[in-house]
N, C-alpha and C positions, 0 to 999 in steps of 0.2 A: 322312364321319361327322360326325354332329351332336352328338355327345356333348359335344365341347369347344368349343361355339360361345361363346367367352369374351365377345365384344363384344355379341352378342345377349342373353346373361344378364345382363350388367351393365346394359344398356339397359332390360331388362324390370324389374329391380330400382329403376332410377331413376324409371322412369314410375310405378311403384307408389308410391314416396315421394313424387312430385309430386301423386299422388291421395290424400295424407294417410295413405299406408300401407294403404290399401283396395285390392282388385282395382279396376283402372280400368274405369268403365262403358263399354259398347259405344258407338262414335262415333255422334253424333247424338241420343243419349238425353237426356231432360230433365236427369237426374242430372248429366250431364256439363256442362250449360251453367249450373247452378245456382252453383257455388262458384267465386268469383273469388279468387285468392290472389297473396300477394306472395313472391317468392323471394329469400333473402338467402345470399350466398355468400362464402367467403374466396378468396384468388387461386387456391390449389391446386385446389379444387372447380370453380372457374370453367374452369381448363384441363382438368379431368377431363370437364366436360360439352361442352366446346366440340367435340370430334371426333364427338360422339354427337347433339347436338340443336341445331337452328337456333332463332332467335327465333320463327319461324312454328310450330315443333313445340311451343315452350313454351306458346304461345297455345292451341294445340290441347288442351294438358292444364290449361287454366284459369289459367296464370300470366299475370297482366296486367302486373306490374311486377316487374323484378329488379334488386337492388343489391348492391354490394360491402359487406361488413360494417364495413369500417375506414372508410367515409366517412360524414358526417352524414346521417341520413335525417329526413324529416318523419313526423309521426304520421298512420297510416290506421287509425282506431280501429275501423272496422267489418269489416276484412278479416283473414283468418287469414294467418299467415306460415309458410312451409316454410323452415327453416334448414338448410343443408348445408355442414358445416364439418369441418375436422380438429380432433381434440380436443387443443386446446392451452390453457394458463392464460388466455392473451389473448382467445381466443374465448370461453371460458367466463364471463370477465368482462364482455365486451361484450353476450352474451346476457342475462346477469343486469341489466345496465344498461338494455337495451331493454325487458325485461319491467318493471323497476321505472318506466320512463317510460310504460308502457302504450302503447308504439308500435302494437301490432296487437291484434285481439280475441283471438287465441289464438295460441300458439306451438308448432310442430310441429319438434321439435329432431331432426336426423339428422347422426350423426357419421360420418366416412369410414371410422374404425376404432373399436375399442372405447374408450369413455370411462373412463379410470382411475378407480378408487374416490375417490382424494383429489379429483380435480376434480369428480366427481359430488357429494361432499360440501360442496365449495366453492360449487358452483352452488346446491345446495339451501339452504345456509345464508344466501346472499345473497338468494335469492328469498323465503325465510322473513322475513328481516329487513325487506324492503321491501314485504312483504305482498303480493307479485305471484305467489306459487306457483301460485295458482288459475288463472293465465293459460297456464302450461305444460300443454299437453294431451297431449303425448307425447314420449318421449325414445327414440330408436332407435339402435342400433349397425348400420351398414350394411355394413362389410367391403368397401367399395369403393376401398380406397386405391391405386388404380393408374390409368393412362390408357390406354384401348383406342383405338389408332389404325385398326386394321383388324381383320377377323375373327381373324386368326392373328398379330397384332402388338401388343404393349403395352410400355409405359414406366412405370418408378417415379419418374419425374421428379426424378432425382437427377443432374443432368448433371454435377457435378464431383466425383463418387465417386472417380475414378480418382487425382486428387491427394490426397483425403482419406485414401484407404486406402494410398498410397504415401509420404506426406510424412514425412521422417525426424524432423521435430519434433512430429508428431501425438501428442497425448496418449492414453493407452490408453483413457480414458474416452470421448474423441471417436470412436476407432475402434470401441469397443463400442456406442456410440449408433447409430453409422451401420450397423453389422451388424445390430443389433436392428430398425432402420428397414426395412432390406432383408428381413429375414425376416418382418416384419410384412406388407409389401406382397406378398411371395410366399403368405404365409397367406390374405391376402384373395383372391388369384387363385385358390388352392385352394378357398376357401370358396364363391366365386362360381361356380366349376365344380361344386362339390358332389364334389370327388374328393379323396382323401388320396393323395399321389403317392408312389412309391418314389424316394428320393434317391439320385443318383450324382454324385460330384465327385472331382477329383484331390486327392492328399494335399497338405496344407501350403497356406498363403495364405489369401486372402479367401474362396474358394469352400468350403473346409472350415469356416471360421468360420460363414459363412452357414447352410450345411447343418446344423451342429450346432445353432445357435439356431432354426432352423426346425423341426428334429426334435423339439426339446424343447417349442416351442410348440404343436405339433400333438399331441404326447402329451398335454401338460396339458389341452388342450381336450377330447380324446377321452375322458378320465376323467369328464367331466359327461355326464349323460343326462338329457333328450335334447341332442344338440349340433347343430352346423351340418352335420354330415355324416351325421346319422342317417337322414333321409329318403332320401339319395342312395344309401346304402350298399345298399339293396335294388333300388334302380332300376338300378344299374349295377354289374357284377362286374369290369369291365375298369378296371384302375388305370393312370394314366399314370406314365411316367417322368420325373422332373425332373432334367434334366442342368445342373449349375451349372458355369460356366467363368470363369476369371479374364481380363481383357483381355490380359495378358502371354502367354497361351496361343498367340494368333497376332497379334502386335502389328501387322504390316504392313497387315492388313486395315482397320484403323482409320485408316490413313495414305493408302492409295493413291487415285488418281484412277480414276474409272470412266466408261465411255463409254455407259452406258444411260441413257434419259430420266430416270427416277426418281432415281437417285443424282445425276445431273448437276444436276436441278433443285434437290435438297436441298443439294448441296455449293456451287453456284455461286450460286443465288438465295436459299437460306435458308429452304426449306420448314419451316413449324413447326406442329404440331398439324393437319396436313392443309391448311393455309391458306398461300397465298403472297402476300405483299405486294410489288408491284413497279410501276413505271411504265414504259409502253412507250417513252416518251422522257423525257430528263432533265429536260425543263421541264414535263411534264405531271403532273397529280395521280396520287397512287399508287392503285392498285386492289388489291383484295383478291379473290383467286380461291379457290375451294374445289377442292381436288384429292383426291377421295374416291371411294367406290363409286358414287355419285350421277353421276359423269362417265364415260360409256360410253368416250370416247376414252381417257381415262386408264386405265381398267381394261384396255382392250385393248392399249395401246401403252407402257405406263410401263416395261416392261422391255426394249423394243426399242432397239438402238443408234440413236444419235441421228439418222444420216441416213436410216435407215428411218422415223423418225418424221416427218421433214421431208417425205419422199415421201408418206407416208399423209395429212397435212395437205392437200398439193396434190391428191391423189386425191379426199379427202372434199369439198374445195372445188369441184372439177369436177363431181362428182356432184351436188352442191347446186345449182349453177347449171343443170344440165341438168334437175333436178326442177322448178326454178322456171320455166323456158322452158316446160316441159310444162303446168304449172298455166296459164300465160299463154295459151298455145295453146288449152287445153281451153276457157277462159272466153271467148276472143275468137273461136273458132270459125274461126280462119284463121291459117295459118302466117306471113303477112306481118305481121299486127298481133300486137304482143306485149302489149298492154294490153287489158283489158276495157274497152269503151267504153259499155255499158249498152243497146246495141240488141239486138233479138231475145231479149228477156228470158226469155220462156217457153220457147223451144228450149234456153236455156243454163241453165235452173234446175238440173237435174241436175248439170251441170259444176261450176256455182257452188257448190252444196252441197258437192261433192268437194273444190273448191278451199279453200273456208272451212274444212272440216274438217282439210285438211292443212296450214292456215297455222301453227296453233300449234307442230306438230312442225317445220316448216321454220324457224320462228324460233329455236327452241331449238337446232337444229342449227347456225344461223348463229352464235348466240351462242357455242356450244362450239368452232367452228372459229375465230371471232375470238380467243377466249381462247387457245387453243393455237398460233395464229400469233403472237400477241403474245409468249408465253413462249419460243417457238422463235426468234423474231427476236432477243430480248435475249439468249438463250443463245448463238446464233450469234455475236453480236458479241463476246461474252466469249471464245468458243472460238477466234476469229480473233486478237483482241487478246492473248490468253495462250498460244496455241499448244497448247491443251489435248489436241488429238488426239495431238500428238507426245509430251507427257508419258505419256498412256495407253499408247501403243505401246511406248515405251522401258520403261515400269513392267511391262507385261505380258510383254515378252520376259525381264525379270529374274525376274518372279514364276513364270510358267508354263514358259518354256523354260530358265531358268537360264543365259541369255546376255546379253551386254551389249556394245554398240558403245561404246567409250570416247569416241570423237570426238562422237558424238551426245549422250551424257551430258553432257560438258563443255560443248558448245555450248547446250544448254538451260539449264544452270546459270548460264551467262553471257549468255543471250539473253532472249526474251520470257518473260513470266510473272510473277506476284507473287512476293514473298519466300516467302510460304507454299508456293506451288507448288514452288519450288526446293528448299526444305527438305524437303517431302514426298519428292520424287524422290530426294534425297540419303539420307534415311532408309530408303527402300524398298531402295536399293543397299547400304546399310549391313546391313540385315536378310537380304538375299538371299544374300549371299556370306560363308560362315563365316570365311574368312581372305583378305579382298582384299589385293592386293600393297600394301605400305607406300607405295611411289611413287605409286600410282594414288589411294590413300586421301588422301594429301597433296594431290594435284591437285584432288580433290573439295573438300576443306576450304578450299583457297586460292580456289577459283571461287566458293565460298560467300560468304567474308570479301569477295571483290572485288564481290559484289552486295549487300554491307552486310546479310547475313542474320544474324539473332541466333543464336548457336551453341549456346545453352543445351540445347535440345532434342536436338540432335545429339550433344553430349558427354555428355548424360545416357544415351541409348541405347547410345552407345558404351561406356560404363562398365558399363552393366547387362550387355552383350555380354560384355565381357572378364571380368566375374565369372562369367558362365555358362560361358565356356570353361574356367576354373579348375575350376568345379563339376564340369563333365562329365568333365574329366580325372582327378579325384580318384576313385581306386578304392575306398579303404577307407571304410567308414561313418563312422568317427571324423572323418577329414579333411573328408569331405562336410558333416558337421553343423557342423564348425567355420567351414567357408566360409559355411554358411547363417546361422549365428549372427552371423558378421561382417557379412555383408549385411544382416541385419536390424536390427544396430545402425547400420549406416551409412545404410540407405535405409527401415528401418521395414517391411520387406516380406519375403516368402519368395520367392526367385527359382526354386524348383525347377520351376515350370511353364515358364519361358521357354524352355528348351532346345527343346521342342515346337515352339515358334513358328520357330525358324530351320530345323530339320531338315523339318518337314512342309510348308513352303512349296513345295518343289520337287516337290509330288505331281502326278500326271498330269492334264493338261487343266486346267479351272477349279475342279474340286472342292476345296473348302477342307478344310483339316485338321479343322476344327469338324464339318463335315458328315460326314466319314468317321468321325469319333469317335462323333457321335450315332447314326449308322447302327449302329456296332458296339455301343452301349451299348442300342439298341432290340433288336438281335438277342439280346442276352443269353447269348451262347454264350461259351466261353473264348476269348480273343483277347488276343495279347500287347500291343496297344495300350492296352486298357483293363483288363486284369486287376488291375492295382494300384489302380484307383479304388475309393474308399470307397462303402459302401452303407449307407444309413440308411432303415430302415422304421418309420415311427411307429406303425404297427399291430401290429408284432412285439414280443415281450417284449424288455427291454433285455438285450443281451448283448454279448460282444466282438465278435462278427462283424456285429452290426447287422441281423441278419435273413437269410432266405432269398431268393435271387435268383428272381424269377417272370418270366423272359422267355420268349418274345419279347413285345415290348410293341407295341401297335398305335398308341399315342398317346404323344407326347412334349411336354413343356414344356422348351424350351432357354432358358437365362437367362445372359445375359453381364454379369459385374460389372465396372464400370469402363468402360462405353460401348459400346453396340452399333451397327449401321449397316444400311443397306439392302442392301449387297453380301452379308453373311451371311444376311439375311432371304431374299433371293431364292434363295441356294444351298440353304438348308433347304427352301423351297417346292418346289424342282426334285427334292429327296429325296422330298418327300411326294407328289408327282405320278407317281413311277414305279408301273408297274402292279402289281407283285407283290414282296412282299405289300403290301396296301394299308396306308397310314400316315396319321396326322394329326400334324402338327407346329405347335406354337405358339411363336413367337420373342419373348422379351422381354429387356429391358436396363434397367440403371440409368437410361440416357438414349439416345436415338437421335442420335448424333453424327455431323457431317460432319468431313472430314479437318482443317480448320482449327481446329474447336472441339476436337478431340483433340490435335493438336499443340501448342496453347495450353496445354494441362495439362502436356505433356511438358516444354515450355519453363519453366513454372512450378516444375516439380520440379528441373529443371537449376539454376535460379537458386537454389532453396532448398538444394541440395546443393553451392552454391558452384562450379558448373560454367558454362562458357560466357562470352561477353563481354558488351558493353553491349547492352542491349535496345533494339533499334529498332522493335520491334513493340508494338502497343497491349496492355495487360493482357487477360486473358480478360474477356469480356463478360458471361458468366453468373454 
């Protein structure tokens, strides 16, 4: 279904912006070649463009130079400048200073979301005072405040939202500001798609707060005529369902190791914004690789188990060598000679032409094989050094089968692997078994301490779990709400959603609780798993019920508050690929995090709540 092609729609709007908000002229026309422009970006908008456009693409759209807004820049008085920025006071002041200094001939200002009125007034007053208002040719709100990593994957680039929303010392104003920022990002996603979603979420916690803020923002916007959804309303009568979840819904998925190529590259090598920076050997210079839909090997193999990927690289290399030999034989006219020596030129002209034509394709294939050989070699080194295959097996037994070999668990906690690997394994154990035997739990804790692992994250999850058990055991509403109040005072969060995480982990096969719940929400039928989910319909009149359920839904946007990951993304894409009924699912999150990035946030929360021992891990890097 093309209706929800989020990445393409975002790219189309950005290309239009680069052409000074005119429709871009057809390639090769004179109009395209006439205007040379400067592009000025802040760091967020740079990361927004990074997965969408390369330097060569910018050149194609007439961008000759691009600069970060916060670095000193020289005057280019005869060129127009396209600014793409978040609407912040600092950015507004820098734009005003640039206009006053007449850095460029004209200023085309684009903000990633709506520029608030006070900032607009501030910018106008500064431009008027410096006599530079005539240089500001255009000001546009673009509603593009999110990062599209793939056709069905986006991030709001808020990597530390789990700490921010669960910090016991967080001020209400800080939490409200983050909830508003998330609602704004999701509003931009909806505006880019041109679709007003029906919103579903569990009661309590961050997901309800974000749902209410987004519902309110959409309602206010829909009062204006025309609005961002006016055109689209007639074009599509299918509305997507937006399913909001809190990371605590299924905590273990943010922690576990995975054996597929893409999650391994993300987890072990630090894939960021579809780019991988690594050196094939420790002494060599770092290389940057693009891993996106332009890489056919990545598209075809990134969800395969790692050993299959290694086999596929070997197979592609063998095929490449065979094709090169064929080209050499064709051009030499002899099976004995493998190089073309220039004799019998006329007889070989046709073969030569074929060979020349196949060279660029062969060169590209070789580059791709070399790239993945380098990546797989570095990965294999890490897997052996850290016994990652054994970690994956042990966690998989716990998560999928609900079984565990105590000796294997303890030997891994005392053996190879980083401190983070051991902590993630122990946390998976803690989350998989509702009531582990006290003696066994003690052995796990001792093994962690012997390996000098910082216990903050472990103690934090243990405390959350024990609160949760009290909560689940409380039968009366009154005592339940008391426990929730107490938890909120202690931890600044509602823990009502955490119970699902423990129980649903033991679901059949690899299907995650998240995927099963999304499927139920898309069906829109009565279902005990989701009957108590709240419903917000911004197009319906305000009422106690929040509107009528209009299932089944063909299209869903699933958003994870507190950090998403590639494991959930894959599980949802598998749901979308099932033949009947046809579905389209987009997955988004506050940030796409690997296991180490997520447990750093758990450790930070453990320290903030006074749990855990001395920290031997570095502080979070983001």
